[in-house]
TIKOL-871680 format. One record per residue: residue number from 1; x, y, z of N, C-alpha, C in turn. Coordinates in nm, 2 decimals. Layout:
<sites>
{NUM; {X; Y; Z}; {X; Y; Z}; {X; Y; Z}}
...
</sites>
This chain:
<sites>
{1; {1.70; -0.13; 2.68}; {1.71; -0.18; 2.55}; {1.62; -0.30; 2.54}}
{2; {1.56; -0.33; 2.42}; {1.47; -0.44; 2.40}; {1.55; -0.54; 2.31}}
{3; {1.50; -0.67; 2.32}; {1.56; -0.77; 2.24}; {1.46; -0.84; 2.15}}
{4; {1.48; -0.84; 2.03}; {1.40; -0.91; 1.94}; {1.47; -0.98; 1.82}}
{5; {1.40; -1.05; 1.74}; {1.46; -1.13; 1.63}; {1.41; -1.07; 1.49}}
{6; {1.51; -1.03; 1.41}; {1.47; -0.98; 1.28}; {1.53; -1.06; 1.17}}
{7; {1.46; -1.12; 1.09}; {1.52; -1.21; 0.98}; {1.61; -1.31; 1.04}}
{8; {1.58; -1.37; 1.16}; {1.66; -1.47; 1.22}; {1.77; -1.42; 1.30}}
{9; {1.80; -1.29; 1.31}; {1.91; -1.23; 1.37}; {1.87; -1.17; 1.51}}
{10; {1.94; -1.20; 1.62}; {1.91; -1.13; 1.74}; {1.95; -0.98; 1.74}}
{11; {1.86; -0.89; 1.77}; {1.89; -0.75; 1.76}; {1.84; -0.68; 1.89}}
{12; {1.93; -0.58; 1.93}; {1.90; -0.50; 2.04}; {1.85; -0.37; 1.99}}
{13; {1.74; -0.31; 2.05}; {1.69; -0.18; 2.00}; {1.64; -0.11; 2.12}}
{14; {1.64; 0.03; 2.11}; {1.58; 0.11; 2.21}; {1.44; 0.11; 2.20}}
{15; {1.36; 0.12; 2.31}; {1.21; 0.13; 2.30}; {1.18; 0.25; 2.24}}
{16; {1.07; 0.24; 2.17}; {1.02; 0.37; 2.10}; {1.06; 0.37; 1.96}}
{17; {1.15; 0.29; 1.91}; {1.19; 0.30; 1.77}; {1.11; 0.19; 1.68}}
{18; {1.11; 0.21; 1.56}; {1.03; 0.12; 1.47}; {1.12; 0.00; 1.44}}
{19; {1.05; -0.10; 1.37}; {1.13; -0.22; 1.33}; {1.23; -0.18; 1.22}}
{20; {1.19; -0.09; 1.14}; {1.28; -0.04; 1.03}; {1.40; 0.03; 1.09}}
{21; {1.38; 0.11; 1.19}; {1.49; 0.18; 1.25}; {1.58; 0.09; 1.33}}
{22; {1.52; -0.01; 1.39}; {1.61; -0.11; 1.47}; {1.69; -0.19; 1.37}}
{23; {1.63; -0.22; 1.25}; {1.71; -0.31; 1.15}; {1.82; -0.23; 1.10}}
{24; {1.81; -0.10; 1.07}; {1.92; -0.02; 1.02}; {2.02; 0.00; 1.12}}
{25; {1.98; 0.03; 1.25}; {2.07; 0.06; 1.36}; {2.16; -0.06; 1.39}}
{26; {2.10; -0.18; 1.36}; {2.17; -0.31; 1.39}; {2.28; -0.33; 1.28}}
{27; {2.29; -0.24; 1.19}; {2.40; -0.26; 1.09}; {2.36; -0.32; 0.95}}
{28; {2.24; -0.35; 0.94}; {2.19; -0.41; 0.82}; {2.17; -0.30; 0.71}}
{29; {2.19; -0.34; 0.59}; {2.18; -0.24; 0.48}; {2.05; -0.27; 0.41}}
{30; {1.97; -0.17; 0.38}; {1.85; -0.17; 0.29}; {1.89; -0.16; 0.16}}
{31; {1.87; -0.25; 0.07}; {1.92; -0.25; -0.06}; {1.81; -0.23; -0.17}}
{32; {1.68; -0.25; -0.13}; {1.57; -0.24; -0.23}; {1.43; -0.23; -0.15}}
{33; {1.34; -0.17; -0.22}; {1.20; -0.17; -0.18}; {1.16; -0.09; -0.07}}
{34; {1.24; 0.00; -0.01}; {1.18; 0.08; 0.10}; {1.17; 0.22; 0.06}}
{35; {1.04; 0.26; 0.04}; {1.02; 0.40; -0.02}; {1.06; 0.51; 0.07}}
{36; {1.04; 0.50; 0.20}; {1.07; 0.61; 0.30}; {1.22; 0.63; 0.30}}
{37; {1.30; 0.54; 0.26}; {1.44; 0.55; 0.27}; {1.50; 0.59; 0.13}}
{38; {1.42; 0.64; 0.04}; {1.47; 0.69; -0.09}; {1.47; 0.58; -0.19}}
{39; {1.41; 0.46; -0.17}; {1.41; 0.36; -0.26}; {1.27; 0.29; -0.27}}
{40; {1.23; 0.24; -0.38}; {1.10; 0.16; -0.39}; {0.98; 0.25; -0.37}}
{41; {0.88; 0.20; -0.32}; {0.75; 0.27; -0.31}; {0.71; 0.25; -0.16}}
{42; {0.61; 0.34; -0.11}; {0.56; 0.32; 0.01}; {0.48; 0.19; 0.02}}
{43; {0.49; 0.12; 0.13}; {0.43; -0.01; 0.14}; {0.52; -0.13; 0.12}}
{44; {0.64; -0.09; 0.08}; {0.75; -0.20; 0.07}; {0.80; -0.26; 0.18}}
{45; {0.79; -0.20; 0.30}; {0.85; -0.26; 0.42}; {0.75; -0.35; 0.49}}
{46; {0.67; -0.42; 0.42}; {0.58; -0.52; 0.48}; {0.65; -0.63; 0.55}}
{47; {0.61; -0.67; 0.67}; {0.67; -0.77; 0.75}; {0.56; -0.86; 0.82}}
{48; {0.60; -0.97; 0.85}; {0.53; -1.06; 0.94}; {0.58; -1.05; 1.08}}
{49; {0.49; -1.04; 1.18}; {0.53; -1.02; 1.32}; {0.46; -1.12; 1.41}}
{50; {0.54; -1.17; 1.50}; {0.49; -1.26; 1.61}; {0.54; -1.20; 1.74}}
{51; {0.44; -1.16; 1.82}; {0.47; -1.11; 1.96}; {0.50; -1.21; 2.06}}
{52; {0.58; -1.18; 2.14}; {0.62; -1.28; 2.25}; {0.50; -1.33; 2.32}}
{53; {0.50; -1.46; 2.33}; {0.38; -1.53; 2.41}; {0.27; -1.55; 2.32}}
{54; {0.27; -1.51; 2.19}; {0.15; -1.53; 2.11}; {0.18; -1.62; 1.99}}
{55; {0.08; -1.69; 1.95}; {0.09; -1.79; 1.85}; {0.06; -1.73; 1.71}}
{56; {-0.03; -1.62; 1.71}; {-0.07; -1.56; 1.59}; {0.04; -1.48; 1.52}}
{57; {0.04; -1.49; 1.40}; {0.14; -1.41; 1.31}; {0.05; -1.30; 1.24}}
{58; {0.09; -1.18; 1.26}; {0.01; -1.07; 1.18}; {0.11; -0.99; 1.09}}
{59; {0.05; -0.93; 0.99}; {0.12; -0.84; 0.90}; {0.13; -0.70; 0.95}}
{60; {0.23; -0.63; 0.91}; {0.25; -0.49; 0.95}; {0.34; -0.43; 0.86}}
{61; {0.36; -0.29; 0.88}; {0.46; -0.22; 0.81}; {0.58; -0.19; 0.91}}
{62; {0.70; -0.21; 0.86}; {0.82; -0.20; 0.95}; {0.84; -0.06; 0.99}}
{63; {0.80; 0.03; 0.91}; {0.82; 0.18; 0.94}; {0.74; 0.24; 1.05}}
{64; {0.63; 0.18; 1.07}; {0.53; 0.23; 1.17}; {0.51; 0.15; 1.29}}
{65; {0.57; 0.03; 1.29}; {0.54; -0.07; 1.40}; {0.66; -0.06; 1.50}}
{66; {0.62; -0.03; 1.62}; {0.72; -0.02; 1.72}; {0.77; -0.15; 1.77}}
{67; {0.90; -0.16; 1.81}; {0.96; -0.28; 1.86}; {0.90; -0.32; 1.99}}
{68; {0.90; -0.45; 2.02}; {0.86; -0.49; 2.16}; {0.95; -0.61; 2.19}}
{69; {0.96; -0.63; 2.32}; {1.05; -0.73; 2.38}; {1.00; -0.87; 2.33}}
{70; {1.10; -0.94; 2.27}; {1.07; -1.08; 2.23}; {1.01; -1.09; 2.10}}
{71; {0.99; -0.98; 2.02}; {0.91; -0.98; 1.90}; {1.00; -1.05; 1.79}}
{72; {0.93; -1.13; 1.71}; {1.00; -1.19; 1.59}; {0.95; -1.13; 1.46}}
{73; {1.04; -1.09; 1.38}; {1.00; -1.03; 1.25}; {1.06; -1.09; 1.14}}
{74; {0.99; -1.10; 1.02}; {1.04; -1.14; 0.89}; {0.99; -1.06; 0.78}}
{75; {1.07; -1.00; 0.70}; {1.03; -0.92; 0.58}; {0.97; -1.00; 0.48}}
{76; {0.87; -0.95; 0.41}; {0.80; -1.02; 0.31}; {0.85; -0.96; 0.17}}
{77; {0.90; -1.04; 0.08}; {0.95; -1.00; -0.05}; {0.82; -0.96; -0.13}}
{78; {0.86; -0.87; -0.23}; {0.75; -0.83; -0.32}; {0.72; -0.95; -0.42}}
{79; {0.59; -0.97; -0.46}; {0.56; -1.08; -0.55}; {0.48; -1.02; -0.67}}
{80; {0.49; -1.08; -0.79}; {0.42; -1.03; -0.91}; {0.32; -1.13; -0.95}}
{81; {0.20; -1.09; -0.98}; {0.10; -1.18; -1.03}; {0.14; -1.22; -1.17}}
{82; {0.09; -1.34; -1.21}; {0.11; -1.39; -1.34}; {0.04; -1.30; -1.45}}
{83; {-0.07; -1.24; -1.41}; {-0.14; -1.16; -1.51}; {-0.16; -1.02; -1.44}}
{84; {-0.17; -0.92; -1.52}; {-0.19; -0.78; -1.47}; {-0.32; -0.72; -1.52}}
{85; {-0.38; -0.64; -1.44}; {-0.49; -0.57; -1.49}; {-0.45; -0.44; -1.56}}
{86; {-0.49; -0.43; -1.69}; {-0.45; -0.31; -1.77}; {-0.57; -0.24; -1.82}}
{87; {-0.56; -0.10; -1.82}; {-0.67; -0.01; -1.86}; {-0.61; 0.12; -1.89}}
{88; {-0.69; 0.20; -1.97}; {-0.65; 0.34; -2.01}; {-0.76; 0.43; -1.97}}
{89; {-0.74; 0.52; -1.87}; {-0.86; 0.60; -1.83}; {-0.91; 0.68; -1.95}}
{90; {-0.83; 0.71; -2.05}; {-0.88; 0.80; -2.16}; {-0.98; 0.72; -2.25}}
{91; {-0.97; 0.59; -2.24}; {-1.06; 0.50; -2.33}; {-1.19; 0.48; -2.26}}
{92; {-1.20; 0.52; -2.13}; {-1.33; 0.50; -2.06}; {-1.44; 0.60; -2.10}}
{93; {-1.40; 0.72; -2.13}; {-1.49; 0.83; -2.17}; {-1.57; 0.88; -2.05}}
{94; {-1.70; 0.87; -2.05}; {-1.78; 0.92; -1.94}; {-1.80; 0.82; -1.83}}
{95; {-1.86; 0.86; -1.73}; {-1.88; 0.77; -1.61}; {-1.98; 0.65; -1.64}}
{96; {-2.06; 0.67; -1.74}; {-2.16; 0.56; -1.77}; {-2.09; 0.43; -1.80}}
{97; {-1.97; 0.43; -1.84}; {-1.89; 0.31; -1.88}; {-1.81; 0.25; -1.77}}
{98; {-1.80; 0.32; -1.65}; {-1.72; 0.27; -1.54}; {-1.75; 0.13; -1.49}}
{99; {-1.88; 0.11; -1.47}; {-1.91; -0.03; -1.41}; {-1.88; -0.13; -1.51}}
{100; {-1.90; -0.11; -1.63}; {-1.86; -0.22; -1.73}; {-1.71; -0.24; -1.73}}
{101; {-1.64; -0.13; -1.72}; {-1.49; -0.13; -1.72}; {-1.44; -0.21; -1.59}}
{102; {-1.50; -0.19; -1.48}; {-1.48; -0.27; -1.36}; {-1.49; -0.42; -1.39}}
{103; {-1.61; -0.45; -1.45}; {-1.64; -0.59; -1.48}; {-1.54; -0.65; -1.58}}
{104; {-1.50; -0.57; -1.68}; {-1.41; -0.63; -1.78}; {-1.26; -0.64; -1.73}}
{105; {-1.22; -0.54; -1.65}; {-1.08; -0.53; -1.60}; {-1.06; -0.61; -1.47}}
{106; {-1.16; -0.61; -1.39}; {-1.15; -0.69; -1.26}; {-1.27; -0.79; -1.25}}
{107; {-1.27; -0.89; -1.34}; {-1.38; -0.99; -1.33}; {-1.40; -1.07; -1.21}}
{108; {-1.28; -1.07; -1.13}; {-1.28; -1.15; -1.00}; {-1.36; -1.07; -0.89}}
{109; {-1.37; -0.94; -0.90}; {-1.42; -0.86; -0.79}; {-1.56; -0.90; -0.74}}
{110; {-1.65; -0.93; -0.83}; {-1.79; -0.98; -0.78}; {-1.79; -1.11; -0.71}}
{111; {-1.68; -1.18; -0.72}; {-1.68; -1.31; -0.65}; {-1.62; -1.32; -0.50}}
{112; {-1.62; -1.19; -0.45}; {-1.57; -1.18; -0.31}; {-1.64; -1.28; -0.22}}
{113; {-1.56; -1.36; -0.14}; {-1.62; -1.46; -0.05}; {-1.66; -1.40; 0.09}}
{114; {-1.63; -1.28; 0.11}; {-1.66; -1.21; 0.24}; {-1.59; -1.29; 0.35}}
{115; {-1.47; -1.33; 0.33}; {-1.40; -1.40; 0.43}; {-1.32; -1.30; 0.53}}
{116; {-1.31; -1.17; 0.49}; {-1.24; -1.07; 0.56}; {-1.08; -1.09; 0.58}}
{117; {-1.03; -1.18; 0.49}; {-0.89; -1.21; 0.49}; {-0.81; -1.07; 0.45}}
{118; {-0.87; -1.00; 0.36}; {-0.81; -0.88; 0.32}; {-0.80; -0.77; 0.43}}
{119; {-0.92; -0.77; 0.50}; {-0.92; -0.67; 0.62}; {-0.82; -0.71; 0.73}}
{120; {-0.80; -0.84; 0.75}; {-0.70; -0.88; 0.86}; {-0.55; -0.86; 0.81}}
{121; {-0.54; -0.87; 0.68}; {-0.40; -0.85; 0.63}; {-0.36; -0.70; 0.62}}
{122; {-0.46; -0.61; 0.61}; {-0.42; -0.48; 0.59}; {-0.35; -0.40; 0.71}}
{123; {-0.23; -0.36; 0.69}; {-0.16; -0.30; 0.80}; {-0.21; -0.16; 0.84}}
{124; {-0.29; -0.11; 0.75}; {-0.36; 0.03; 0.78}; {-0.49; 0.01; 0.84}}
{125; {-0.54; -0.11; 0.86}; {-0.67; -0.13; 0.91}; {-0.78; -0.07; 0.83}}
{126; {-0.77; -0.08; 0.70}; {-0.88; -0.03; 0.61}; {-0.98; -0.14; 0.60}}
{127; {-1.10; -0.10; 0.57}; {-1.21; -0.19; 0.55}; {-1.21; -0.23; 0.40}}
{128; {-1.11; -0.32; 0.37}; {-1.08; -0.35; 0.23}; {-1.20; -0.42; 0.16}}
{129; {-1.25; -0.52; 0.23}; {-1.36; -0.59; 0.18}; {-1.48; -0.50; 0.14}}
{130; {-1.51; -0.41; 0.23}; {-1.61; -0.31; 0.20}; {-1.59; -0.23; 0.09}}
{131; {-1.47; -0.19; 0.08}; {-1.43; -0.10; -0.05}; {-1.45; -0.18; -0.17}}
{132; {-1.41; -0.31; -0.17}; {-1.43; -0.39; -0.30}; {-1.59; -0.41; -0.33}}
{133; {-1.66; -0.43; -0.23}; {-1.81; -0.45; -0.25}; {-1.87; -0.32; -0.29}}
{134; {-1.83; -0.20; -0.24}; {-1.88; -0.07; -0.29}; {-1.85; -0.05; -0.43}}
{135; {-1.72; -0.09; -0.47}; {-1.68; -0.06; -0.61}; {-1.76; -0.15; -0.70}}
{136; {-1.80; -0.27; -0.67}; {-1.88; -0.36; -0.75}; {-2.02; -0.30; -0.76}}
{137; {-2.06; -0.24; -0.65}; {-2.20; -0.19; -0.65}; {-2.21; -0.05; -0.73}}
{138; {-2.10; 0.00; -0.76}; {-2.10; 0.13; -0.84}; {-2.09; 0.25; -0.75}}
{139; {-2.07; 0.22; -0.61}; {-2.06; 0.34; -0.52}; {-1.91; 0.38; -0.52}}
{140; {-1.87; 0.44; -0.63}; {-1.73; 0.46; -0.65}; {-1.67; 0.57; -0.55}}
{141; {-1.75; 0.67; -0.52}; {-1.69; 0.78; -0.43}; {-1.67; 0.73; -0.29}}
{142; {-1.77; 0.65; -0.24}; {-1.75; 0.57; -0.11}; {-1.63; 0.48; -0.12}}
{143; {-1.62; 0.40; -0.22}; {-1.52; 0.31; -0.23}; {-1.38; 0.37; -0.24}}
{144; {-1.36; 0.49; -0.31}; {-1.24; 0.56; -0.31}; {-1.20; 0.61; -0.17}}
{145; {-1.29; 0.65; -0.09}; {-1.26; 0.69; 0.04}; {-1.20; 0.58; 0.13}}
{146; {-1.25; 0.47; 0.11}; {-1.20; 0.34; 0.18}; {-1.05; 0.33; 0.15}}
{147; {-1.01; 0.35; 0.03}; {-0.88; 0.32; -0.02}; {-0.78; 0.45; -0.01}}
{148; {-0.83; 0.56; 0.05}; {-0.76; 0.68; 0.05}; {-0.61; 0.66; 0.12}}
{149; {-0.60; 0.58; 0.22}; {-0.48; 0.56; 0.29}; {-0.40; 0.43; 0.25}}
{150; {-0.45; 0.37; 0.14}; {-0.38; 0.25; 0.10}; {-0.24; 0.28; 0.05}}
{151; {-0.14; 0.20; 0.09}; {0.00; 0.23; 0.05}; {0.05; 0.13; -0.04}}
{152; {-0.05; 0.05; -0.11}; {-0.01; -0.05; -0.22}; {0.09; -0.16; -0.17}}
{153; {0.07; -0.21; -0.05}; {0.17; -0.30; 0.00}; {0.14; -0.45; -0.05}}
{154; {0.03; -0.46; -0.11}; {-0.02; -0.59; -0.18}; {-0.05; -0.70; -0.08}}
{155; {-0.06; -0.67; 0.05}; {-0.09; -0.78; 0.14}; {-0.24; -0.83; 0.13}}
{156; {-0.33; -0.74; 0.09}; {-0.46; -0.78; 0.07}; {-0.48; -0.88; -0.05}}
{157; {-0.39; -0.85; -0.15}; {-0.40; -0.94; -0.26}; {-0.34; -1.07; -0.23}}
{158; {-0.23; -1.08; -0.15}; {-0.18; -1.21; -0.11}; {-0.28; -1.29; -0.03}}
{159; {-0.37; -1.22; 0.05}; {-0.46; -1.28; 0.14}; {-0.59; -1.33; 0.07}}
{160; {-0.62; -1.28; -0.06}; {-0.74; -1.31; -0.12}; {-0.75; -1.43; -0.19}}
{161; {-0.84; -1.53; -0.15}; {-0.85; -1.66; -0.22}; {-0.91; -1.65; -0.36}}
{162; {-0.97; -1.53; -0.40}; {-1.02; -1.51; -0.54}; {-0.93; -1.43; -0.62}}
{163; {-0.81; -1.40; -0.57}; {-0.71; -1.32; -0.65}; {-0.77; -1.19; -0.71}}
{164; {-0.86; -1.13; -0.61}; {-0.92; -1.00; -0.66}; {-0.82; -0.89; -0.68}}
{165; {-0.71; -0.88; -0.60}; {-0.62; -0.78; -0.60}; {-0.69; -0.64; -0.56}}
{166; {-0.75; -0.64; -0.44}; {-0.83; -0.53; -0.39}; {-0.76; -0.40; -0.40}}
{167; {-0.63; -0.39; -0.37}; {-0.56; -0.26; -0.37}; {-0.55; -0.20; -0.51}}
{168; {-0.55; -0.28; -0.61}; {-0.54; -0.24; -0.75}; {-0.67; -0.19; -0.79}}
{169; {-0.78; -0.26; -0.74}; {-0.92; -0.21; -0.78}; {-0.94; -0.08; -0.71}}
{170; {-0.89; -0.07; -0.58}; {-0.90; 0.06; -0.51}; {-0.83; 0.18; -0.58}}
{171; {-0.71; 0.15; -0.64}; {-0.63; 0.25; -0.70}; {-0.71; 0.28; -0.83}}
{172; {-0.77; 0.19; -0.90}; {-0.85; 0.22; -1.02}; {-0.96; 0.31; -0.99}}
{173; {-1.04; 0.28; -0.87}; {-1.16; 0.36; -0.84}; {-1.11; 0.51; -0.81}}
{174; {-0.99; 0.52; -0.73}; {-0.95; 0.66; -0.69}; {-0.92; 0.73; -0.83}}
{175; {-0.85; 0.66; -0.92}; {-0.81; 0.72; -1.04}; {-0.93; 0.77; -1.12}}
{176; {-1.03; 0.68; -1.14}; {-1.14; 0.72; -1.22}; {-1.22; 0.82; -1.15}}
{177; {-1.24; 0.82; -1.02}; {-1.31; 0.93; -0.95}; {-1.24; 1.06; -0.98}}
{178; {-1.11; 1.07; -0.97}; {-1.03; 1.20; -0.99}; {-1.04; 1.24; -1.14}}
{179; {-1.04; 1.15; -1.23}; {-1.05; 1.18; -1.37}; {-1.18; 1.24; -1.41}}
{180; {-1.29; 1.19; -1.34}; {-1.43; 1.23; -1.37}; {-1.47; 1.36; -1.29}}
{181; {-1.39; 1.40; -1.20}; {-1.43; 1.52; -1.12}; {-1.33; 1.63; -1.12}}
{182; {-1.36; 1.74; -1.05}; {-1.27; 1.85; -1.05}; {-1.15; 1.82; -0.96}}
{183; {-1.03; 1.85; -1.00}; {-0.91; 1.81; -0.93}; {-0.91; 1.89; -0.80}}
{184; {-0.83; 1.84; -0.70}; {-0.82; 1.90; -0.57}; {-0.76; 2.04; -0.58}}
{185; {-0.82; 2.14; -0.51}; {-0.77; 2.28; -0.52}; {-0.62; 2.29; -0.49}}
{186; {-0.58; 2.23; -0.38}; {-0.44; 2.24; -0.33}; {-0.34; 2.19; -0.45}}
{187; {-0.38; 2.08; -0.52}; {-0.31; 2.02; -0.62}; {-0.29; 2.12; -0.74}}
{188; {-0.41; 2.18; -0.78}; {-0.40; 2.27; -0.90}; {-0.32; 2.38; -0.86}}
{189; {-0.33; 2.44; -0.74}; {-0.25; 2.55; -0.70}; {-0.10; 2.52; -0.71}}
{190; {-0.06; 2.40; -0.65}; {0.08; 2.37; -0.65}; {0.14; 2.35; -0.79}}
{191; {0.06; 2.28; -0.89}; {0.10; 2.27; -1.02}; {0.12; 2.41; -1.09}}
{192; {0.03; 2.50; -1.06}; {0.04; 2.63; -1.12}; {0.17; 2.70; -1.07}}
{193; {0.19; 2.69; -0.94}; {0.32; 2.74; -0.89}; {0.44; 2.69; -0.95}}
{194; {0.44; 2.56; -0.98}; {0.56; 2.49; -1.05}; {0.57; 2.54; -1.19}}
{195; {0.46; 2.56; -1.26}; {0.46; 2.60; -1.40}; {0.50; 2.75; -1.41}}
{196; {0.47; 2.83; -1.32}; {0.50; 2.98; -1.32}; {0.64; 3.00; -1.26}}
{197; {0.70; 2.90; -1.21}; {0.83; 2.92; -1.16}; {0.84; 2.97; -1.02}}
{198; {0.72; 2.98; -0.95}; {0.72; 3.02; -0.81}; {0.77; 2.92; -0.72}}
{199; {0.77; 2.79; -0.76}; {0.82; 2.69; -0.68}; {0.92; 2.60; -0.77}}
{200; {1.04; 2.59; -0.73}; {1.13; 2.51; -0.81}; {1.15; 2.37; -0.75}}
{201; {1.18; 2.28; -0.84}; {1.20; 2.14; -0.80}; {1.35; 2.10; -0.81}}
{202; {1.41; 2.05; -0.70}; {1.54; 2.01; -0.70}; {1.55; 1.87; -0.73}}
{203; {1.57; 1.84; -0.86}; {1.59; 1.69; -0.90}; {1.71; 1.62; -0.86}}
{204; {1.81; 1.70; -0.81}; {1.92; 1.64; -0.75}; {1.93; 1.62; -0.60}}
{205; {1.81; 1.65; -0.54}; {1.79; 1.63; -0.40}; {1.80; 1.48; -0.37}}
{206; {1.84; 1.44; -0.25}; {1.85; 1.30; -0.21}; {1.71; 1.22; -0.22}}
{207; {1.71; 1.12; -0.29}; {1.58; 1.05; -0.30}; {1.50; 1.09; -0.42}}
{208; {1.53; 1.21; -0.48}; {1.45; 1.26; -0.59}; {1.46; 1.17; -0.72}}
{209; {1.56; 1.11; -0.73}; {1.58; 1.02; -0.85}; {1.61; 0.88; -0.79}}
{210; {1.51; 0.80; -0.74}; {1.55; 0.68; -0.69}; {1.58; 0.57; -0.81}}
{211; {1.67; 0.48; -0.77}; {1.71; 0.38; -0.87}; {1.59; 0.32; -0.94}}
{212; {1.61; 0.28; -1.07}; {1.50; 0.22; -1.14}; {1.49; 0.08; -1.10}}
</sites>
């Protein structure tokens, strides 16, 4: 058994389990924001972690980070920016307008300081800064690949001194690339199966209707 501290509470956990599993097994109740438990969205289990004997505090996802002896963990609450980036893909039209839209909707993006704070904050080890720079340069396909595994945890936004909100820029790029290109074959096939009744959707399955 390993001993660690989660939210100021001493917890015992078996080696090989995640922080999230250890927290639940300790008798704590998850009440909001954890997507893989049927609530919230993926990326909501963001935590700050300090390992035993280290001074550095790092960010991570509680669902995929294994417990270690002496680890200290604190969950990070979700935060909302004062202003939001709004856009409608249908208003963009063709791809000639995309760069102008990026400038209009994400005016902070060209002001990246290249501090790599977003890279260090990303729990998925994505090259966030590179993705932002590629989007600003108009290399949208390359930028979208950088953000393919983004779980929208918002930690890069929290780390950015220019308030760029890199994950939201990445989401925009992925959306615009998909809207301007042929949809993935497996997605088209699945939607066709749903429409034809070949595949049914159980809306009463656990987690199918998460609380609003």
